C-alpha positions in Angstrom: -45.7 -67.5 -3.5 -45.6 -70.9 -4.2 -42.6 -72.1 -6.4 -43.9 -73.5 -10.1 -43.1 -76.9 -8.9 -44.8 -76.4 -6.1 -48.1 -75.3 -7.9 -47.5 -78.1 -10.3 -47.6 -80.9 -8.0 -51.0 -79.1 -6.2 -52.1 -79.5 -9.6 -51.0 -83.3 -10.3 -53.4 -83.6 -7.2 -56.6 -82.4 -8.3 -56.0 -84.5 -11.6 -55.3 -87.8 -10.2 -57.7 -86.9 -6.9 -54.9 -88.3 -5.0 -53.3 -86.0 -2.6 -49.9 -88.1 -2.4 -49.3 -88.5 -6.6 -45.6 -87.5 -7.8 -44.4 -86.7 -10.9 -43.4 -90.0 -13.1 -39.6 -89.6 -14.2 -39.1 -86.7 -16.7 -43.0 -85.1 -16.9 -42.0 -82.4 -14.1 -38.8 -81.3 -16.5 -40.7 -81.6 -19.4 -43.6 -79.4 -18.0 -40.2 -76.9 -16.4 -38.7 -76.9 -19.5 -42.0 -75.6 -21.7 -43.4 -73.2 -19.4 -40.2 -71.8 -17.7 -38.0 -72.2 -20.9 -40.4 -71.9 -23.4 -38.8 -75.2 -25.2 -39.6 -77.5 -28.3 -39.9 -80.5 -27.2 -40.7 -84.6 -28.2 -41.7 -87.0 -25.9 -41.0 -90.9 -26.5 -43.0 -92.4 -23.7 -45.0 -95.7 -23.5 -48.6 -95.7 -23.5 -49.7 -94.9 -19.8 -46.9 -92.7 -19.1 -48.9 -89.5 -18.5 -47.9 -87.3 -21.7 -51.5 -85.6 -22.3 -50.7 -84.5 -18.1 -47.3 -83.2 -19.1 -49.5 -80.9 -22.0 -52.7 -80.4 -19.5 -50.3 -78.8 -16.2 -48.2 -76.9 -19.0 -51.5 -75.2 -19.9 -53.2 -74.6 -16.4 -49.2 -73.0 -15.7 -49.3 -70.8 -18.5 -53.0 -69.9 -18.6 -51.9 -68.7 -15.0 -49.7 -66.5 -16.5 -51.1 -65.1 -18.4 -50.7 -66.9 -21.9 -53.0 -67.8 -24.7 -54.7 -70.9 -25.0 -53.3 -74.1 -26.1 -53.7 -75.3 -29.4 -54.1 -79.2 -30.0 -53.7 -81.2 -32.7 -55.2 -84.8 -32.0 -56.1 -87.8 -34.7 -59.1 -89.1 -33.2 -62.7 -88.0 -32.1 -62.5 -90.9 -29.1 -59.1 -89.4 -28.3 -60.7 -85.5 -28.0 -63.2 -86.8 -25.9 -61.1 -88.2 -23.3 -58.7 -85.3 -23.8 -61.6 -82.8 -22.7 -63.0 -85.0 -20.0 -59.2 -85.1 -18.7 -59.0 -81.0 -18.9 -62.1 -80.6 -17.2 -60.7 -82.2 -13.9 -58.2 -79.2 -13.8 -60.6 -77.0 -14.3 -59.6 -75.8 -17.8 -62.1 -75.1 -20.2 -62.0 -77.3 -23.6 -63.6 -76.9 -26.9 -63.5 -78.4 -29.9 -64.0 -77.6 -33.4 -64.8 -81.3 -35.2 -67.1 -82.8 -38.3 -69.5 -84.1 -34.9 -70.5 -80.8 -33.2 -71.4 -78.1 -36.6 -73.9 -77.1 -34.3 -71.3 -75.6 -31.7 -68.8 -74.4 -34.2 -70.6 -70.6 -33.9 -70.6 -70.6 -29.9 -67.3 -72.1 -29.9 -65.4 -69.3 -32.3 -67.4 -66.5 -29.8 -65.5 -68.2 -26.9 -62.4 -68.4 -28.3 -62.3 -64.4 -29.6 -63.9 -63.3 -25.7 -60.6 -65.8 -24.8 -62.9 -68.5 -22.6 -61.5 -71.2 -23.8 -58.1 -72.5 -22.3 -57.5 -75.4 -25.2 -58.8 -75.7 -28.6 -58.9 -79.4 -29.7 -58.6 -80.2 -33.5 -58.0 -83.4 -35.6 -55.5 -82.2 -38.2 -58.0 -82.5 -41.2 -59.4 -79.0 -39.6 -56.4 -77.8 -41.4 -57.4 -77.7 -44.7 -60.6 -76.3 -44.4 -60.9 -72.9 -45.6 -63.3 -70.9 -43.8 -61.7 -72.4 -40.2 -58.2 -71.2 -41.4 -59.9 -67.6 -41.9 -62.4 -67.6 -38.9 -60.4 -69.3 -36.2 -56.7 -69.5 -37.0 -55.8 -66.6 -38.6 -57.4 -65.0 -34.9 -56.1 -67.7 -32.8 -52.5 -68.1 -34.0 -50.4 -64.9 -32.7 -52.7 -66.0 -28.9 -51.3 -69.5 -28.9 -49.9 -70.2 -25.5 -48.6 -73.6 -26.7 -48.9 -75.8 -29.7 -49.2 -79.4 -29.0 -49.2 -82.2 -31.3 -49.9 -85.7 -30.3 -49.7 -88.8 -31.5 -47.1 -86.8 -33.6 -46.0 -90.4 -35.5 -48.4 -89.6 -37.7 -46.3 -86.6 -38.9 -43.9 -88.9 -40.3 -44.6 -91.1 -43.8 -41.9 -93.4 -42.1 -44.5 -93.9 -39.1 -47.3 -97.1 -39.1 -49.9 -94.5 -38.6 -49.2 -91.7 -41.2 -51.6 -89.2 -42.0 -51.5 -86.9 -44.8 -53.0 -83.6 -43.0 -50.2 -84.1 -40.4 -48.3 -82.1 -43.5 -50.0 -79.3 -43.3 -48.8 -78.9 -39.4 -45.2 -77.9 -40.3 -46.6 -74.9 -42.2 -49.0 -73.7 -39.1 -46.4 -73.8 -36.9 -44.2 -71.5 -39.3 -46.9 -68.9 -38.8 -47.1 -68.8 -35.0 -45.1 -66.5 -33.2 -41.3 -67.8 -33.2 -41.3 -67.9 -29.1 -44.1 -70.5 -28.7 -43.4 -73.7 -26.9 -44.1 -76.8 -28.9 -45.3 -80.1 -27.4 -44.8 -83.1 -30.0 -45.9 -86.8 -27.9 -45.8 -90.1 -29.3 -45.4 -93.5 -27.8 -44.8 -95.5 -31.2 -41.6 -94.2 -32.7 -38.1 -95.7 -33.6 -35.1 -94.0 -34.7 -36.1 -93.8 -38.3 -39.4 -91.9 -37.3 -37.5 -89.6 -34.6 -35.5 -88.4 -37.2 -38.3 -87.2 -39.8 -40.2 -85.6 -37.0 -37.2 -83.6 -35.9 -36.4 -82.9 -39.9 -40.2 -81.3 -40.0 -40.6 -79.8 -37.2 -37.2 -78.0 -36.6 -33.8 -78.8 -35.3 -34.4 -77.0 -32.0 -36.7 -79.7 -31.1 -35.1 -81.9 -28.2 -36.2 -85.7 -28.1 -36.9 -87.0 -24.4 -37.1 -90.5 -24.8 -37.7 -93.1 -21.7 -38.1 -96.9 -21.8 -40.7 -98.7 -23.8 -40.8 -101.9 -21.2 -44.6 -102.6 -20.0 -43.7 -104.5 -17.0 -47.6 -105.9 -16.3 -48.2 -107.2 -19.8 -48.1 -111.0 -20.6 -47.8 -111.5 -23.9 -48.3 -115.1 -25.9 -48.6 -115.3 -29.7 -50.7 -118.2 -31.2 -50.8 -119.1 -34.9 -54.3 -120.3 -35.5 -55.3 -120.3 -39.5 -58.8 -120.8 -39.1 -61.1 -118.3 -38.6 -63.5 -120.5 -37.0 -60.7 -121.9 -34.8 -59.8 -118.1 -33.8 -64.0 -117.7 -32.9 -63.6 -120.8 -31.3 -60.7 -119.7 -29.2 -62.1 -116.2 -27.8 -65.6 -118.0 -26.9 -63.6 -120.1 -24.7 -60.8 -118.3 -23.3 -62.8 -114.5 -22.8 -64.7 -115.7 -19.9 -61.4 -116.8 -18.1 -60.0 -113.5 -18.2 -61.1 -111.0 -15.2 -62.4 -107.8 -16.5 -63.0 -106.3 -19.6 -60.6 -105.6 -22.6 -60.0 -105.2 -26.8 -60.4 -107.4 -29.1 -59.1 -105.9 -32.1 -59.3 -107.2 -36.0 -58.4 -105.8 -39.0 -61.8 -105.2 -41.4 -65.1 -103.8 -40.5 -67.0 -107.0 -41.8 -64.9 -109.0 -39.4 -65.7 -106.1 -36.3 -69.4 -107.2 -37.0 -69.3 -110.8 -37.4 -67.1 -111.4 -34.2 -69.5 -109.1 -32.0 -72.2 -111.2 -33.1 -70.5 -114.3 -32.7 -69.7 -113.3 -29.3 -73.2 -112.4 -28.4 -74.3 -115.4 -29.6 -71.8 -117.4 -27.2 -73.5 -115.4 -24.2 -70.7 -112.1 -24.0 -71.7 -108.6 -24.0 -69.2 -107.8 -26.9 -70.3 -105.1 -29.3 -68.3 -104.2 -33.2 -66.0 -101.1 -32.6 -65.2 -99.1 -36.1 -65.1 -95.6 -37.8 -68.9 -95.9 -38.7 -70.4 -97.1 -35.5 -73.3 -95.7 -34.2 -73.0 -94.5 -30.8 -69.2 -94.5 -30.7 -69.3 -92.3 -27.4 -71.5 -94.9 -25.7 -69.3 -97.8 -26.3 -66.4 -96.5 -25.0 -67.8 -95.2 -21.8 -69.4 -98.8 -21.4 -65.8 -100.4 -21.8 -64.8 -97.7 -19.4 -67.0 -98.5 -17.1 -66.6 -102.7 -17.2 -70.4 -102.6 -18.2 -69.2 -105.0 -21.2 -66.6 -107.4 -21.8 -65.1 -106.3 -24.7 -65.2 -104.4 -27.6 -64.1 -105.8 -31.1 -62.6 -103.2 -32.7 -60.6 -102.1 -35.7 -57.8 -99.4 -35.4 -60.6 -96.7 -34.8 -60.3 -97.5 -30.9 -56.6 -96.7 -30.4 -54.7 -93.8 -30.0 -55.4 -92.0 -26.4 -58.3 -94.8 -25.1 -57.1 -94.2 -21.6 -58.6 -97.5 -19.5 -55.9 -98.1 -16.6 -57.4 -101.4 -16.1 -57.7 -102.8 -19.3 -57.7 -106.6 -18.7 -56.8 -107.6 -22.0 -56.1 -106.4 -26.1 -56.4 -109.5 -28.1 -55.2 -109.5 -31.9 -57.9 -111.6 -33.7 -55.4 -110.9 -37.0 -51.7 -109.3 -37.6 -51.8 -105.5 -37.1 -49.6 -103.6 -39.9 -46.1 -103.7 -38.2 -44.6 -104.4 -34.8 -45.0 -101.0 -33.9 -48.3 -100.9 -34.2 -49.0 -103.9 -32.4 -46.9 -102.1 -29.6 -49.2 -99.1 -29.6 -52.5 -101.2 -29.7 -51.4 -103.9 -27.0 -50.2 -101.1 -24.7 -53.9 -99.8 -23.9 -53.8 -102.5 -21.7 -52.5 -103.0 -18.1 -51.9 -99.3 -17.1 -52.6 -99.7 -13.7 -49.5 -102.2 -13.5 -51.8 -104.9 -12.5 -51.3 -108.2 -15.0 -53.0 -107.9 -18.5 -52.8 -110.6 -21.5 -51.5 -108.8 -24.4 -52.6 -112.2 -27.2 -51.9 -112.0 -30.7 -53.4 -114.8 -32.8 -52.7 -114.6 -36.6 -54.8 -116.4 -39.0 -54.4 -117.5 -43.0 -55.9 -114.3 -44.2 -53.3 -112.0 -42.5 -51.1 -111.7 -45.6 -53.8 -110.9 -48.1 -55.8 -108.3 -45.7 -51.9 -106.3 -45.2 -51.1 -106.9 -48.8 -54.0 -105.3 -49.7 -53.2 -102.0 -47.3 -49.4 -102.3 -48.5 -51.0 -102.3 -52.2 -53.5 -99.1 -51.4 -51.2 -97.0 -49.2 -50.5 -94.6 -52.8 -52.7 -94.2 -55.2 -51.5 -95.0 -58.7 -49.8 -92.7 -61.0 -52.3 -93.0 -63.7 -55.6 -92.2 -60.9 -53.5 -88.7 -60.0 -52.9 -87.6 -63.7 -56.6 -88.9 -64.2 -57.6 -86.2 -61.6 -55.1 -83.5 -62.7 -56.4 -83.9 -66.1 -59.8 -83.6 -65.8 -59.4 -80.6 -63.2 -57.2 -79.0 -65.9 -60.3 -79.1 -68.7 -62.6 -78.2 -66.4 -63.8 -74.3 -66.8 -64.7 -73.6 -63.4 -63.5 -76.4 -61.3 -65.3 -79.4 -60.7 -67.1 -80.6 -57.3 -66.1 -84.1 -55.9 -69.3 -86.1 -57.7 -68.6 -84.3 -61.0 -65.0 -85.7 -60.8 -66.3 -89.2 -59.7 -69.2 -88.8 -63.4 -66.1 -88.2 -65.2 -63.6 -90.5 -63.9 -63.8 -94.2 -63.0 -62.7 -93.5 -59.7 -64.5 -94.8 -56.2 -65.0 -91.9 -53.7 -62.1 -93.3 -51.8 -59.4 -93.4 -54.7 -60.6 -90.2 -55.4 -60.0 -88.5 -51.9 -57.0 -90.4 -51.4 -55.4 -88.8 -54.7 -57.5 -84.9 -53.6 -55.7 -85.4 -49.7 -51.9 -86.0 -51.4 -52.4 -83.8 -54.1 -53.8 -81.1 -51.7 -51.0 -81.4 -49.5 -48.0 -80.7 -51.2 -46.0 -77.4 -51.0 -46.6 -76.1 -53.6 -50.2 -77.4 -54.3 -50.8 -78.5 -57.9 -54.8 -78.0 -56.5 -56.7 -76.1 -54.7 -60.2 -76.4 -53.2 -62.8 -73.1 -52.5 -66.3 -73.0 -52.0 -66.5 -77.1 -52.4 -64.8 -77.2 -55.5 -61.7 -78.3 -57.0 -59.2 -76.4 -59.0 -56.2 -77.1 -61.1 -53.4 -74.6 -60.2 -50.4 -73.8 -61.7 -47.6 -75.6 -59.6 -46.6 -78.6 -61.5 -46.9 -82.6 -59.7 -43.5 -84.6 -59.6 -44.4 -88.1 -58.2 -41.8 -89.1 -55.5 -41.1 -92.5 -56.6 -38.2 -93.3 -55.1 -39.9 -92.1 -51.7 -43.1 -94.7 -52.5 -40.7 -97.8 -53.0 -39.0 -97.3 -50.0 -42.0 -96.7 -48.3 -43.7 -99.9 -50.0 -40.2 -102.1 -48.8 -40.5 -100.8 -45.4 -44.1 -102.1 -45.0 -42.7 -105.5 -46.3 -39.9 -105.9 -44.0 -42.2 -104.5 -41.0 -44.2 -107.4 -41.9 -41.2 -109.9 -42.0 -40.9 -108.5 -38.0 -43.9 -109.1 -37.1 -43.9 -113.0 -38.6 -40.7 -113.3 -36.6 -42.4 -112.0 -33.5 -44.9 -114.8 -33.8 -41.9 -117.7 -33.6 -41.1 -116.7 -30.4 -37.4 -117.5 -31.0 -37.0 -114.3 -28.1 -38.7 -112.5 -25.4 -42.1 -111.0 -26.9 -41.0 -107.7 -25.0 -37.4 -107.1 -25.5 -38.3 -107.8 -29.2 -40.9 -105.1 -29.5 -38.4 -102.9 -27.5 -35.7 -103.6 -30.0 -38.2 -102.9 -33.2 -38.4 -99.6 -31.4 -35.1 -98.9 -30.9 -35.2 -98.8 -26.9 -32.0 -99.1 -24.7 -31.2 -101.4 -22.2 -33.4 -104.3 -23.8 -34.0 -107.2 -21.3 -36.2 -110.4 -21.3 -39.5 -109.5 -19.4 -39.5 -113.1 -17.7 -43.5 -113.2 -18.0 -44.2 -113.6 -21.7 -44.8 -117.2 -23.1 -41.3 -117.3 -24.2 -39.8 -116.7 -21.0 -41.8 -118.5 -18.9 -41.6 -121.7 -21.2 -45.3 -122.3 -21.9 -48.6 -121.2 -22.9 -50.2 -118.5 -20.7 -53.5 -119.3 -22.2 -54.6 -122.1 -24.5 -53.2 -122.6 -27.8 -56.1 -124.9 -29.4 -59.7 -124.4 -29.2 -62.1 -127.8 -28.5 -63.7 -129.4 -31.2 -67.3 -128.9 -29.8 -66.3 -124.8 -30.1 -65.1 -125.0 -33.4 -68.0 -126.5 -34.8 -70.1 -124.1 -33.4 -67.9 -121.4 -34.9 -68.3 -123.2 -38.4 -72.4 -123.6 -37.9 -72.3 -119.7 -37.3 -70.1 -119.2 -39.8 -72.5 -121.1 -42.4 -75.7 -118.8 -41.0 -74.2 -115.5 -41.4 -76.6 -114.1 -44.1 -76.2 -110.4 -44.8 -78.9 -107.9 -45.7 -79.0 -106.8 -49.1 -80.3 -103.2 -48.2 -82.4 -101.5 -51.2 -81.0 -98.5 -52.6 -83.3 -95.4 -52.9 -81.3 -92.9 -54.8 -79.3 -92.6 -57.8 -75.9 -91.6 -58.3 -76.9 -88.1 -58.8 -78.9 -88.5 -55.3 -82.1 -87.7 -57.3 -85.0 -90.5 -55.2 -85.6 -93.4 -57.0 -89.4 -93.5 -57.2 -90.8 -96.2 -54.6 -92.8 -98.8 -56.7 -89.4 -99.1 -58.9 -87.3 -99.6 -55.5 -85.9 -103.4 -55.0 -87.0 -105.0 -51.7 -84.6 -105.9 -49.5 -82.8 -109.2 -49.9 -80.4 -111.6 -48.6 -77.1 -112.6 -49.1 -75.7 -116.2 -48.1 -72.7 -115.7 -47.2 -69.4 -113.1 -47.1 -67.3 -114.3 -50.3 -64.6 -116.0 -49.4 -65.0 -116.8 -45.8 -64.9 -119.9 -43.5 -68.3 -120.6 -44.2 -70.1 -120.5 -47.3 -67.9 -117.9 -48.8 -65.2 -120.5 -50.1 -67.6 -122.7 -51.5 -68.8 -120.3 -53.7 -65.5 -118.9 -54.6 -64.7 -122.3 -55.3 -67.8 -122.8 -57.6 -67.5 -119.3 -59.4 -63.8 -119.6 -60.3 -63.1 -123.2 -60.2 -65.6 -125.9 -60.9 -67.8 -123.3 -62.9 -70.8 -124.4 -61.1 -72.2 -123.9 -57.8 -73.0 -127.2 -55.8 -76.4 -128.6 -54.4 -75.0 -127.9 -51.1 -75.2 -124.0 -51.7 -78.4 -124.6 -52.6 -80.0 -126.3 -49.9 -78.0 -123.7 -47.9 -79.7 -120.7 -49.7 -83.3 -122.5 -49.6 -83.2 -122.8 -45.9 -81.5 -119.2 -45.3 -84.9 -118.1 -47.1 -87.5 -120.7 -46.3 -86.8 -120.9 -42.6 -84.8 -117.5 -41.8 -85.7 -114.6 -43.9 -89.3 -115.6 -44.6 -90.3 -113.1 -47.2 -94.1 -112.7 -46.6 -96.0 -113.2 -48.8 -93.7 -115.8 -50.3 -92.5 -114.7 -53.8 -94.6 -116.4 -56.9 -91.4 -117.3 -58.9 -87.9 -117.3 -59.4 -85.6 -115.2 -61.6 -82.2 -114.5 -62.2 -79.1 -111.9 -63.8 -78.0 -113.2 -67.0 -74.5 -113.1 -68.5 -73.1 -113.4 -71.6 -69.8 -114.3 -70.5 -70.9 -117.5 -68.0 -74.5 -118.3 -69.4 -75.2 -121.1 -67.6 -73.5 -120.1 -63.9 -76.0 -118.5 -62.5 -79.3 -119.8 -64.3 -78.0 -123.4 -63.5 -77.8 -122.2 -59.4 -81.9 -120.1 -59.8 -83.2 -123.3 -61.9 -82.2 -125.4 -59.2 -82.9 -123.1 -56.2 -86.5 -122.8 -57.8 -87.0 -126.2 -57.6 -85.9 -126.5 -54.0 -88.5 -123.8 -53.3 -91.4 -125.4 -55.1 -91.4 -121.8 -57.3 -91.4 -121.6 -61.4 -88.1 -120.4 -62.7 -89.1 -117.1 -64.6 -86.4 -116.5 -67.7 -87.5 -112.3 -67.5 -84.1 -111.0 -68.1 -81.7 -111.6 -71.0 -78.8 -110.2 -71.9 -78.5 -108.2 -74.8 -74.9 -107.3 -74.9 -71.4 -107.7 -73.2 -70.8 -105.5 -70.6 -67.2 -104.5 -68.7 -67.5 -106.2 -65.5 -69.1 -104.2 -62.7 -66.3 -104.8 -60.0 -63.8 -102.8 -62.4 -66.5 -100.1 -62.5 -65.0 -98.0 -59.6 -68.3 -95.4 -59.2 -72.0 -95.3 -58.5 -71.9 -93.2 -62.2 -70.0 -95.7 -64.2 -71.8 -99.2 -62.5 -74.9 -97.7 -64.0 -74.2 -96.5 -66.9 -72.2 -99.9 -67.3 -75.7 -101.5 -67.0 -77.8 -98.9 -69.4 -79.4 -100.9 -72.7 -77.3 -104.2 -72.0 -80.6 -106.2 -71.2 -84.2 -107.0 -72.8 -87.5 -108.0 -70.2 -89.9 -110.2 -71.0 -92.0 -110.6 -68.1 -94.7 -113.3 -68.9 -98.3 -112.1 -68.5 -99.0 -114.8 -66.2 -96.6 -113.4 -63.5 -97.3 -110.0 -64.4 -97.6 -108.3 -61.1 -96.2 -111.4 -59.3 -93.8 -111.0 -56.7 -90.5 -112.6 -57.7 -86.8 -113.6 -56.3 -84.0 -111.9 -58.1 -80.9 -114.6 -58.3 -77.2 -113.3 -58.2 -73.8 -115.0 -57.4 -72.3 -112.2 -56.0 -73.3 -108.4 -54.8 -70.6 -105.7 -54.2 -72.2 -102.3 -55.0 -76.0 -103.1 -55.2 -76.2 -101.3 -58.6 -77.2 -104.8 -60.6 -80.1 -105.2 -58.3 -81.2 -101.7 -58.3 -81.4 -101.3 -62.3 -82.7 -104.8 -63.1 -85.3 -104.2 -60.2 -86.6 -101.2 -61.7 -86.7 -102.5 -65.2 -88.5 -106.0 -63.9 -91.1 -103.1 -62.1 -91.4 -100.9 -65.6 -92.7 -103.9 -67.0 -95.5 -104.9 -64.5 -93.8 -107.5 -62.6 -94.4 -106.9 -58.8 -91.7 -106.5 -55.7 -88.5 -108.0 -56.3 -86.3 -109.4 -53.7 -82.3 -109.7 -54.3 -80.7 -112.9 -53.8 -77.0 -113.3 -53.8 -75.1 -116.5 -52.8 -72.4 -113.5 -51.5 -71.6 -110.3 -50.8 -67.6 -108.9 -51.4 -67.4 -106.2 -49.3 
């Protein structure tokens, strides 16, 4: 009978389709420890080392011995898809239960009960689902053959990508048989994170660490404050780099905008973020080099495995050195040269400060939720909490998640309703203060990386507490010269500025009330247009200046808005007049702009709306219930007889939630106006 190692090597050859493949340093030792010693391991190895190969081969060998299926906790759907494809190459039957395959849940549960599946992949959020715990986990737990936590740094709130639901893993681990082998893996854990993971998963967890150097990566950092400059730089440099890659951005709007710009320049580039359609198709196109780049948020990260990725370029600074190492490590895994270029812009500090500031829900939000659940007779649905507390969906979900993962939890969810339990909640303010301080220190570390005083790769490795750190000899610092140009040509910069000035945004009409009732079509607004994104490098800065410094929107904005309407939007037929959203706080700001726009369009200004009471600012209303309630009975409508059943442009300066346009369009239609077309100077989200 062949030895265990011989069997493992045979499976390795099959998995890699290479009869000469050899284990990398440490891989076989980890597999042996899991299969023979039923060990508990934490593996910290660089991206591309082959951590997934360890748990797939261990699963195959354990299943050959009659062990139960592997339970694999995986943080992202994109990662799960890659893992399932890799498992299939070893003849492993991998199944998943996630939000994207609800139609398959019943069949998957049946296969698990019949022991027809070798691996079950789930997200940590699935552990919070009561039916899953009752119908699947309770039956599977006694039979689990291997328990795997991928991207284990997410367990630690000291880590760069903490996921609260990973806290539930500790409870699940305690429910498994004591001799179940456990494997936690990550490429991005410094000493602080490793200690926290070990403290949570248990002192028997053995840590295996390898060197984090990536010899194929050629690193460079470029400070380029202007977005137009960075967009121009991308358009110039990407065609010069052979192969395909990823451009990382911090926000969804930047993903969409930069991708549009690159396509305008003739490059096949597409936005990728959490709400992108056809994400799986986009991943496949990048994997097969059918496109030049994905312009991606962090939704494309952990586990995306393309060995020949030729570049990872950051359009903005990420949250930390560790996060940067995790993302740039996607490139050059097949040991061929790859670029890791970190650009830094003027907006980076504001974006990072926003993420740090909103990482934890404020105490007043937490107490607001606890109080409203305490008052409820029979629990509350999410929408019912919203109707009673001025909190957005995102704010509410953050509070509920924080409270739900506490042990013991002060709230509980049953059949879609949240209930207050008898357990007290005591905020850990010291921990929050420490974490906030760490996040700011991490940003300072990344700013020092940008300065390039020492080897870029050595700097990254030192930040991850790697040992025997030496200069890489290949980065821009070591070579003493730029790897790629550090500026963009003026012609390209001007093209980018012109593009930003024509980055018009569609204002989609709302079709449902906050209670999800359909707004009758005759009372809906039409599709509208916004000139720009508030504060951006096109017209957005001029809008910001006009609103908060000058108290007057310049004629340049009038001309730009008129050009958008006449030459790009073309409402058909052209509305008969222009009206605007009135304000008691700034009575002339928007009307002055709307009158000048009307003159420029050759249309009459129609004063059809009056503000009759002061309202709180819409930006302070955090959800749809409160935003709509804030508008009720605040406006009087007087549509002149000559404009009844005539279409109107409805002008405002900023648009965010669209409730002001939605409410006023309905009022105008009720008073016999024709169709209402919203026009805004800028969108704020």
